[in-house]
C-alpha positions as CSV (number, residue, x, y, z in Angstrom):
1,X,13.1,29.2,17.2
2,X,13.2,30.4,13.6
3,X,16.3,32.1,14.2
4,X,18.1,29.6,15.5
5,X,17.0,27.4,12.3
6,X,18.5,30.3,10.1
7,X,21.6,29.4,11.3
8,X,24.8,30.0,13.8
9,X,24.0,27.6,16.7
10,X,22.9,23.8,15.2
11,X,23.6,22.0,18.8
12,X,22.1,25.0,21.0
13,X,19.1,24.6,18.3
14,X,19.1,20.9,18.7
15,X,18.8,20.6,22.7
16,X,16.2,23.3,22.1
17,X,14.3,20.9,20.1
18,X,15.1,17.6,21.8
19,X,13.8,20.0,25.2
20,X,10.4,20.6,23.1
21,X,10.1,16.9,21.9
22,X,10.4,15.8,25.9
23,X,8.0,18.6,27.0
24,X,5.5,17.9,24.5
25,X,5.8,13.8,24.9
26,X,5.4,14.8,29.0
27,X,2.0,16.8,27.7
28,X,0.9,14.1,25.8
29,X,1.4,15.3,22.2
30,X,3.4,12.2,21.0
31,X,2.9,13.9,17.3
32,X,4.2,17.3,18.2
33,X,7.1,15.3,20.4
34,X,7.9,12.9,17.1
35,X,8.1,15.9,15.2
36,X,10.3,18.1,17.1
37,X,12.9,14.8,18.0
38,X,12.9,14.3,13.9
39,X,14.1,17.7,13.9
40,X,16.2,17.8,16.9
41,X,17.8,14.7,15.0
42,X,18.5,16.5,11.8
43,X,20.4,18.7,13.3
44,X,22.7,16.7,15.0
45,X,23.2,14.7,11.9
46,X,24.3,17.6,10.0
47,X,27.2,17.7,13.0
48,X,28.0,14.0,12.8
49,X,26.5,14.0,16.7
50,X,25.9,10.7,17.0
51,X,25.9,10.5,20.9
52,X,23.1,13.4,21.2
53,X,21.1,11.5,18.5
54,X,21.5,8.6,20.7
55,X,20.6,10.0,23.6
56,X,17.7,12.0,22.5
57,X,16.5,8.7,21.4
58,X,16.9,7.1,24.8
59,X,15.3,10.0,26.3
60,X,12.4,10.2,24.5
61,X,11.7,6.5,23.8
62,X,11.5,6.2,28.1
63,X,8.2,8.7,27.1
64,X,6.7,6.2,24.4
65,X,8.1,8.6,21.2
66,X,9.7,6.1,19.1
67,X,12.0,7.9,16.3
68,X,12.8,6.0,13.3
69,X,16.4,6.1,11.4
70,X,16.2,7.7,8.4
71,X,13.3,9.9,8.7
72,X,16.1,12.9,9.9
73,X,17.3,13.4,6.1
């Protein structure tokens, strides 16, 4: 993932981090899921991809992970 964070594919990075958050939540790692969700939201925010942020929040909220607005910056 470090390679993706260095640049070039921010939307793919956001999707990957979102999926990582879902997997973490499924396995009971809510803190790790929250961290991955925050990083995904930051990637989406850099692109102005508000719909993606809303989708990620909805996916994770159903698994018990809450995204706190303003933590992605």
